[in-house]
C-alpha positions in Angstrom: 101.8 103.6 113.8 101.6 106.0 111.0 106.0 107.0 111.9 106.8 103.0 111.2 105.0 103.0 108.0 107.6 106.6 107.5 110.3 104.6 108.3 110.0 101.2 106.1 112.2 101.3 103.1 112.1 99.1 100.3 113.8 95.7 101.1 112.5 95.8 105.0 110.8 92.0 106.2 106.9 92.7 106.5 105.4 89.1 107.6 101.6 89.3 106.6 99.6 86.3 109.3 96.9 84.5 107.4 98.5 85.1 104.3 96.1 82.9 102.3 93.0 85.1 102.2 92.4 86.1 98.9 93.0 89.9 99.7 96.3 89.1 102.1 97.8 87.1 99.4 96.9 90.0 97.1 98.4 92.5 99.7 101.7 90.3 99.4 102.1 90.6 96.2 101.9 94.5 95.9 104.2 94.8 98.6 106.8 92.6 96.8 106.3 94.3 93.5 107.0 97.5 96.3 110.7 96.1 97.3 109.9 94.6 100.4 111.1 91.1 101.4 107.6 88.9 102.3 107.1 86.3 104.4 103.6 84.6 105.6 102.1 82.0 107.8 98.5 80.0 107.3 96.9 76.9 108.0 94.7 76.7 105.1 95.9 76.4 102.0 94.5 76.0 98.9 94.3 77.6 94.9 94.2 79.9 93.7 95.8 82.1 96.1 98.6 79.5 97.1 99.2 79.2 93.7 99.7 83.0 93.0 101.4 82.9 96.0 104.2 80.0 95.0 104.7 82.0 91.4 105.5 85.0 93.3 108.1 82.9 95.5 106.5 83.5 98.6 107.1 80.8 101.0 104.3 80.0 103.6 104.9 78.9 106.6 102.4 76.0 108.0 100.4 76.7 111.4 100.5 80.3 113.6 103.7 79.3 115.4 105.7 81.7 117.5 108.7 80.6 115.4 107.4 82.3 112.7 108.7 85.4 113.6 112.2 84.7 113.9 113.7 86.6 112.3 112.0 89.2 113.8 110.6 91.5 111.0 110.2 95.2 110.7 106.2 95.1 110.4 103.6 92.7 110.7 99.9 92.5 108.8 97.3 90.8 110.7 94.6 89.1 108.8 91.0 89.2 110.6 91.1 85.0 110.6 93.5 85.8 113.2 92.7 85.5 116.8 95.0 87.0 119.5 94.9 83.3 121.4 96.6 81.2 118.5 100.4 81.1 119.0 102.2 83.8 116.6 99.6 86.7 117.5 100.4 86.0 121.5 104.1 86.4 120.7 103.6 89.3 118.6 101.9 90.8 121.3 104.7 90.1 123.7 106.8 91.5 121.2 107.9 95.3 120.8 107.8 94.3 116.7 105.4 96.6 115.3 101.7 95.6 114.0 98.5 97.1 112.0 95.8 95.2 109.8 95.4 94.6 106.2 92.9 97.6 105.6 95.0 100.2 108.0 98.0 98.9 105.3 96.3 98.9 102.0 95.4 102.5 103.2 99.1 103.9 103.8 100.8 101.7 101.1 98.7 101.7 98.1 95.9 104.2 98.3 97.8 107.5 99.8 96.4 110.1 98.2 95.2 108.8 95.0 92.0 108.4 93.2 90.2 105.7 95.3 87.2 103.4 93.7 86.2 101.6 96.3 83.5 98.7 95.7 81.2 97.8 97.9 77.7 95.7 99.3 76.6 92.5 100.0 77.0 91.3 96.5 79.3 91.1 93.3 81.8 93.2 94.5 84.6 90.8 93.3 83.1 90.6 89.6 82.0 94.8 89.7 85.7 95.6 91.3 87.5 93.3 87.8 85.3 95.1 85.4 86.2 98.2 87.1 89.5 97.9 87.1 90.1 96.2 83.6 87.7 99.2 82.4 90.4 102.0 84.0 93.4 100.0 82.4 91.4 100.0 78.7 90.7 103.7 79.3 94.9 103.5 80.0 94.5 105.4 83.2 97.3 102.4 84.7 95.4 101.5 87.8 96.8 99.8 91.0 94.1 97.5 92.2 93.5 94.8 95.0 90.6 92.3 94.1 88.9 89.5 96.2 89.7 86.9 93.2 91.9 86.9 90.7 90.4 88.2 87.3 91.0 86.4 83.4 91.8 89.6 82.5 95.1 90.3 84.4 97.8 87.4 85.8 97.3 88.4 88.8 94.6 89.6 91.6 96.7 92.7 92.0 98.7 96.0 91.0 101.0 98.3 92.8 100.2 101.5 92.0 102.5 104.0 90.1 103.3 106.2 93.2 104.1 109.3 91.0 104.4 112.3 93.8 103.6 114.4 90.9 100.4 113.0 89.7 97.7 111.0 91.4 97.3 107.5 90.6 93.7 105.4 90.6 94.0 102.5 92.7 90.5 100.2 92.6 89.8 97.8 95.6 87.1 95.2 96.5 85.5 97.2 99.8 84.5 94.6 102.4 82.5 95.3 105.6 83.2 92.6 107.6 85.4 93.3 110.3 89.4 94.2 110.2 91.6 92.2 112.5 91.2 91.5 116.3 92.2 95.0 117.6 90.5 96.8 114.8 87.3 96.0 115.4 85.7 98.4 112.4 84.8 97.5 108.4 87.6 97.3 106.0 86.0 99.6 103.7 86.9 102.3 106.3 90.6 102.4 106.0 90.3 102.4 101.9 90.0 106.6 101.6 86.7 105.9 99.7 86.3 109.2 97.3 84.3 106.8 94.4 81.9 104.5 95.8 79.8 101.4 94.3 77.6 100.1 96.8 75.4 97.3 94.8 73.2 96.0 97.6 72.7 95.7 101.2 71.5 92.5 103.0 72.6 90.7 106.4 75.5 88.8 106.1 78.7 87.8 108.3 75.7 86.7 111.6 79.1 85.7 113.3 79.8 89.5 113.9 76.7 90.9 112.9 73.5 90.6 115.4 70.9 91.4 112.3 70.3 93.7 109.8 70.3 97.3 111.2 73.8 96.4 112.3 75.1 95.7 109.0 73.2 99.2 107.7 75.6 100.6 110.7 78.7 99.4 109.2 77.9 101.3 105.3 76.8 104.0 107.0 80.2 104.5 108.1 81.1 104.4 104.5 78.8 106.6 103.4 79.6 109.4 106.1 83.3 109.4 104.8 82.9 109.8 100.9 83.9 113.6 100.5 81.3 116.1 99.4 82.8 116.3 95.4 82.8 112.6 95.2 80.4 110.5 94.1 78.1 107.7 95.5 76.9 105.1 92.3 73.9 102.8 93.8 71.5 100.5 93.3 68.2 102.5 92.7 65.6 100.0 94.1 67.5 98.3 97.5 65.0 99.3 100.1 68.5 99.0 102.7 70.1 100.9 100.2 67.2 103.9 100.4 67.3 104.3 104.0 70.6 105.2 104.5 71.4 107.7 101.5 70.7 110.4 103.7 74.3 109.9 105.3 75.8 110.4 102.0 77.0 114.0 101.6 78.6 113.3 98.0 76.5 113.5 94.4 74.3 110.0 94.3 73.6 107.9 90.6 71.4 105.4 90.8 71.7 102.4 88.7 68.7 99.0 88.3 66.4 97.3 86.1 63.2 99.2 86.7 64.7 102.6 88.5 67.3 104.6 88.6 68.9 107.3 86.4 70.8 104.3 84.8 68.6 101.2 83.5 69.5 98.3 81.7 66.7 97.7 79.3 65.5 94.9 76.4 67.8 92.4 77.9 68.3 88.8 75.9 70.7 86.3 75.3 71.9 86.5 71.5 74.2 84.5 70.0 76.6 83.8 73.3 76.6 87.0 74.9 74.1 89.0 77.5 73.1 91.9 75.5 71.3 95.0 76.9 70.9 98.9 76.2 71.4 101.2 78.8 68.9 104.3 79.3 70.0 107.4 80.9 67.0 109.2 82.5 65.2 107.8 79.6 67.6 107.9 76.9 69.1 105.4 75.3 72.7 105.9 75.8 74.9 102.6 75.4 74.4 98.9 73.9 76.3 96.5 75.8 76.9 93.1 75.3 78.6 90.0 78.3 80.1 87.5 78.4 78.4 86.7 81.5 75.5 85.5 82.0 72.1 86.6 84.3 70.7 89.6 86.0 73.1 90.2 88.6 75.9 90.1 86.5 74.2 92.5 83.9 73.7 94.3 87.3 77.5 94.1 88.3 78.0 95.9 84.2 75.7 98.6 84.4 77.4 99.5 87.9 80.6 99.8 86.6 79.4 101.9 83.2 77.6 104.3 85.5 80.6 105.4 87.7 82.9 104.8 84.4 80.3 107.8 82.5 79.7 109.5 85.4 84.3 109.7 86.1 83.9 110.7 81.5 86.2 108.3 81.0 86.4 107.3 77.0 83.2 105.7 76.4 84.6 103.1 73.4 87.1 102.3 75.7 84.5 101.5 78.5 82.0 99.3 76.1 85.1 97.8 74.2 86.3 96.4 77.9 82.8 95.1 79.0 82.5 92.9 76.0 86.1 91.4 76.3 85.8 91.4 80.3 86.3 87.4 80.5 84.9 87.0 84.2 86.8 86.3 87.2 88.1 82.7 88.8 85.9 80.9 90.5 83.1 83.1 89.6 80.6 80.9 87.1 84.6 78.9 86.0 83.8 75.8 84.3 86.7 74.3 85.2 85.9 71.1 82.8 83.7 69.0 80.7 84.6 65.8 81.0 82.6 62.9 79.2 80.5 66.1 77.9 79.2 66.8 81.5 79.9 70.7 82.4 81.6 71.0 85.7 81.5 74.7 87.1 83.0 76.2 90.0 81.4 79.2 91.7 82.2 81.3 94.8 78.3 82.0 96.1 77.6 81.3 99.3 74.6 84.1 100.4 71.3 82.9 99.5 70.3 85.5 97.2 74.2 84.4 95.4 72.8 80.5 95.3 69.4 81.4 93.7 71.2 84.1 91.0 74.0 81.7 89.7 71.4 78.9 89.8 69.3 81.1 87.3 72.0 82.5 85.0 73.3 78.7 84.6 69.7 78.2 83.2 70.1 81.0 81.0 73.0 79.9 79.4 72.2 76.5 79.4 68.7 75.8 78.2 67.1 72.4 78.7 69.7 71.0 80.8 70.2 69.3 84.1 71.7 71.3 86.8 72.9 69.5 89.6 73.8 72.3 92.5 76.6 71.1 95.0 76.8 73.4 97.7 79.6 73.5 100.5 77.6 75.4 103.8 81.1 76.9 104.7 80.8 80.5 105.4 79.7 81.9 108.8 76.1 83.0 108.3 75.5 79.6 106.1 76.3 77.5 109.1 73.3 79.1 111.2 69.9 78.2 110.8 69.3 81.4 110.2 69.0 81.8 106.8 67.8 77.7 105.9 64.6 78.2 104.4 66.3 81.3 102.5 68.8 78.4 100.8 66.2 75.7 100.6 64.4 78.3 98.1 67.1 78.8 96.1 69.0 75.8 96.1 65.5 74.0 94.7 65.8 75.9 91.4 68.2 73.2 90.6 67.3 70.1 89.0 69.6 68.1 91.5 70.3 69.5 94.5 73.8 67.7 96.3 75.1 68.7 99.9 77.5 68.1 102.7 77.2 68.7 106.3 78.4 72.3 107.1 81.7 72.7 107.5 82.2 72.4 111.0 80.6 73.7 114.0 79.7 77.2 114.5 79.9 78.4 118.5 75.7 79.2 117.9 74.1 76.6 120.1 72.8 73.5 118.0 69.4 74.4 117.5 70.5 77.3 115.8 73.0 75.4 113.5 72.4 75.0 109.6 71.4 71.2 108.9 71.8 70.0 105.7 69.9 66.2 106.2 66.4 69.1 106.9 67.7 71.0 103.5 67.5 68.1 101.7 64.5 66.6 103.4 62.5 69.8 102.8 63.6 69.7 98.9 62.8 65.7 98.5 59.4 66.7 100.5 58.3 69.3 97.9 59.0 67.2 95.2 62.4 67.7 93.9 65.6 65.6 94.3 68.2 65.9 96.6 70.7 63.8 98.2 72.7 64.5 101.3 76.8 63.1 101.4 78.9 63.0 104.4 81.9 64.5 102.5 82.9 65.5 99.4 84.4 62.2 98.3 80.7 60.4 99.2 80.1 63.2 96.5 82.3 62.9 94.1 81.5 58.8 94.2 77.3 59.8 94.3 78.4 61.8 91.4 80.6 59.9 89.2 77.6 57.1 89.4 74.4 59.6 88.6 76.1 62.4 86.2 75.3 61.9 82.6 76.6 63.6 79.3 74.6 67.6 79.0 74.5 67.4 82.3 75.8 71.0 84.2 77.3 70.6 88.1 77.8 73.9 89.7 80.2 73.5 92.7 79.3 76.7 95.2 82.0 76.5 97.9 83.7 80.0 99.2 86.8 77.4 100.8 88.5 74.6 99.1 85.6 72.4 99.4 88.2 69.5 101.1 89.4 69.3 97.1 86.7 68.5 95.8 87.2 70.2 91.8 90.6 68.4 91.9 88.8 65.1 92.8 85.8 65.0 90.5 86.9 65.5 86.8 88.9 62.6 86.5 86.5 61.0 88.8 83.9 61.2 86.0 86.0 61.0 82.9 86.8 57.3 84.4 82.8 56.7 83.9 
């Protein structure tokens, strides 16, 4: 495969299977910027990535048909949503067309021998990666980057690096522990040549590919062993799961946190619409930070990014200004409308910890206002019963909870499948207010009738949620 990469020249045709995934769409744009002809296929097309591809002039072939490989591409990049039994994948395997995975392609095309910053962990990857990229940009390092979302401070979720052979470039990337492709069953981040790593947290997730927490930790061990001795690991200091694998890392290790760590966030409070806190390094106050993003989790995201930037000796003034001017990421606590004084917020939260922290942050941002949490159990983990009680505990932090059925039946047995009705029943039996709706249209109709001015509606999903966003705003406006 390395010979294929060497032979590819600008103008060559690269086809991406599963192009609408957040990372795949970003890679597609990066390859086009590098001068390649780019095509792609997918069957689940929804914003913001479909919009980004349209703006880039990259057409999307609907469905995974064998005809998508005509005319014959010079290279195919296969996303991890692709099964080898898809007609397009079967045609690829039967041909002599060279193929590779997204992470392997990124390692070759974008990272190469540059300075690689990999942001990994169960929570906070997208926001922390976006912060890191904005700080590098503000520090005049002109980084390349690839982010699993669209940061508001940049027009796109990606930027190709400046591959000057006489100068090492910076590349900042969100490192996922999910597997790479059907032919490459290893975590994505091991292909990213990690030198500087932020590890935000480790929890059990991705129940479709990992059996338990120990298997998840084994994946992160693979990441830590790849950090060179002259690299840096920045990690959440009070995370016991991270602590249990630190011995596998031979680089310098720097901890951050609220209660413990080499860098600590202290004296946090919300003042004049800003999340403000001080940073202490080994007991000495070294900086004061002010963010436009709220909640404990975003405080930790910013502290992690600040810690690595400080350890890399990036200019402090530019770093602090970057954090103060950081305006977030699309689909992360993003206000999408305020019809009749009802604030509608979209968020990507899908793990129960993220769901709870997101609701907490809105409580902090909108004190005294009614928070209505609408959650779509869509991810492979959330469709299984393993976290059902955790979702109940997280969702009942809201004043009202609205749930549809799980996105579709998982491969697990029926008794192991998430039950939205059981969650709603549990919340109501505990004195809360839960409503079960059969689909997104029913949710829109329920909220149209019940939502009042000054309410906050939080919609959480890691997918398109059957177009609920475009349906809800006009419905609320009409009431």
